[in-house]
N, C-alpha and C positions, 0 to 999 in steps of 0.2 A: 391312222394318219400317216401318210408317206412323208418322211422328213428329209429325204436326200434330194436336194435341188441343185441342178447343174447350170441352169441358164434362165434367161428371161421367159422362155416358153414353158418352163416347168412350173407346176403349181401343186400345192398339197391336195390330197384327195381325202374325203371323209366318208364314213359309212354310219348309218343310223343303228340304233340298238336292235338286237335280236329279241324275239319272243319265242320261247321253246316250250312245247308240250310233249311229254314222253311217257310211255307206259312200258312196264316190264313185268314179266311173270315167269316163274321157274319152279323147278323141283329138283331135289337131291334125294338119292335113294342108295342105301347100302344093299349089296347083293352078295350071294354065295357065302353066307355066314361071315359077313363083314370083310371078305377078301377082295371085294370089288366095290366100286362106287360109280354111280352114273349121275351126271348133272345135265340139265337141259333148261334153256332159257329162250323165251321169245320176246321181241321188243318191237316197238313202233314209236316213231317220233315225227313231229312236224315243227319246222322252224320258220316263222314269218320274218321277213326282212333279213334273210340269211346273209351274213357278211362273207364276201368272196374277194379273191385277189386276182386281177387280170394283169397279164404281162404282155410282152411283144409290142408291136406297133412301130412307130417311127423311132422312138428312143427306148433304150433298154432300162425301163423303169416299171414299177408295179403301180396299179391303181386299185384302190378300194371301191367296192360297189355293193349294192344290196340286190339280192334276188327277191322277188315277191314272196316266194315260198320254196322250201326244200323239204322233201319227205324222205323217210327211210324206214325200212322194216327188215326183220330177219330173225335168225335163230342161231344159237350157239349150243354145242354139245361137247361134253368132256367126260371121258371114261378112264378109270384107273383100275388096275387089277394086279393082284399077286398071283402069278401063274404057278409058282412053287415057292419054297423057302429061298431060292436063289434068283428067281426071275421076276421082274416087274415090267409091266407095259403101261404106257400112257397113250391115249388117242384123243384127239380133239379136232373139231371142225366148226366152221361157221358159214352162214349165208347172209349177205348184206346187200340189199337193193336200195339204191339212192336215186333221186330224181330231182332235177331243177325244174320248177314250174313258174315260168315267167315268159309269156309270149312276146314281150317287147324287149327283152334283155339281149344285148349283142356285145361282142368283144372283137377287137382286132386279132387277126390270126397271123400265122408265121411269115417269116421272110422279109420283114422290113418293107412291106408292100409299097410304101410311098417312094422308096429309093431304088426300086428294081424294075422300073418301067412297067409296073402293073403285073409283074410275073410273080405268082405265089411260089413260096419255097416248099410247099407241101400240098398233099391231096386232101383238101377239106371236104368232109362229107355232110356238114351241116348246111341248112339253107342260107342263102346270102342275106346279109344284113342290109340296113338302109343306106349304108355308105360303102364305097369301094374299099375292099380289104377287111370287111367285117363279116361276122357270121352270127346267126341267131343260135342261142344255146338252150332254148326251151326243150325240155325232155331229156337232156343229157344227164348222165350220172355225175356225181361229184368227182373231181380229179383225184387220182391215186387212191381210189376206193374199189378194190377188187370185190367181185361178187362172192367168190369162193376162196376160203382159206382152210388149211389143214395142217396138223402136226402129228408126229408119231415118234415115240422113243421106246427103246427096249434096253433094259439094264440087267446085267448079270453081276451078282456080288456073292462072294463066298469067303468064309474065314480061312486065312492062311497064316500059320505061325501065330504071332501076337497081334496080327492086324487083319485087314480085309482087302482082298483083291477084287477089283471091279473092272468091267468093260461095258461100254454103252455106245449106242448109235442113236442119232436123232435126225429127223427129216422134216422139212417144211414144204408146203405147197401154197401157191397163190395163183389165181387166175389172172387174165389180162386186165388192164385198166387204162383209162385215159390219163395222159400226163398233164393235160391242160383243160381249161373250161370248155373249149371247142373240141370237136372230134376231127382227127386227121389220121389217115392210114399210117403215116410215118411216125406219129406220136402216140401210138397205142403200145404199151409195154406188153411183151409176150408172157405167157404163163411161165412160171419158174419153179423148179424143184431144186432144193439144196439139202445136202446132208453132211453129217460129220461123224467122226469116231473119236472116242476117248478111252484110254485104259490107264489104270493107276493102282496105287497101293496106299492105304491109310493105316496108321498105327497110333498107339498111345491115346486111345479113345478119340480118334480122328484129329488129334492135335497136329500131326504131321501127315503130309501127303506128297507123293511124287507121281507125276502123270506125264503121258505123251498124248498128243492129239493131232487131228487133221480137220480143217474146216473146208467147206465147199469141195467135198470129196471128189465129185465128178468134174471139177474144174470148169463148170458151166459159166461162160462169160456172156453177159447180157446187158443191154442198155435199160436202165430203170428210171432215168430222169433225163431232162434235156433243158437247154436254153434255146428257145426258138427265135430269138431276135436275129441271129445270124445263120441259123440252120446248120451250124458246124460243131456245136458243143453238146456232148452227151456224157452222162455219168453212168459208170458201170458198177455192178455189184462187186463185192470183195472177191479177189482171186483166191485160188486154193492156197492154203497156208498150213505149214507143219510147225509144231512147237513142242517144247517140254516145259514142265513147271514143277517147282518145289514150293510148297506152301506150309507156313506155320501159323496156327490159330492161337491167339493169346486169350 
């Protein structure tokens, strides 16, 4: 239920209950004399009367609605290995395919269409809906649901004096995704790779730790979300950041 009402034209919106049916199967296996582990999972789900949130339009508010059906399926993989006494590697990835199935469902799209003399603020690629400024979203993926994701980390750790010195790097990847229920060229997030470095020293059975780190190592700047009511507001990923840390575990 949308509870923020600003005027006489505003009204609450409601959505009916969802009904979900999902299946999942997987396997875990130790390898290389227990120095490596591999996990794999496949999944499939169907949601009837899927609850979705539509924005944009004449006023900057959200509206709850139900899609007749939403389906999804995919797989997840995770691998861990001790390359030596000092080196550890982790590798993971997933594929996730989602689809809205409702040939009558439509939403208003970008640009405050009613107040811009009929000029859309973005390049909509969906079929036109039954009213001006609307688009049919049947067949679209769920918003902010990338098909591909991956992660990688490599850690070096070795005893030094009375503690342990370590250095690690970690990287993540995700493919493009729609920011909203409708599809538009300007509101498709680009693929993104981010990485970081961390090095430090732990001692007294890991009670104390001092470390230095950097996040978003490549300083990649990218729009990851937006407000399409005015076509002027975008949200960026976190910028590159450096830091130091001292930690005490009790």
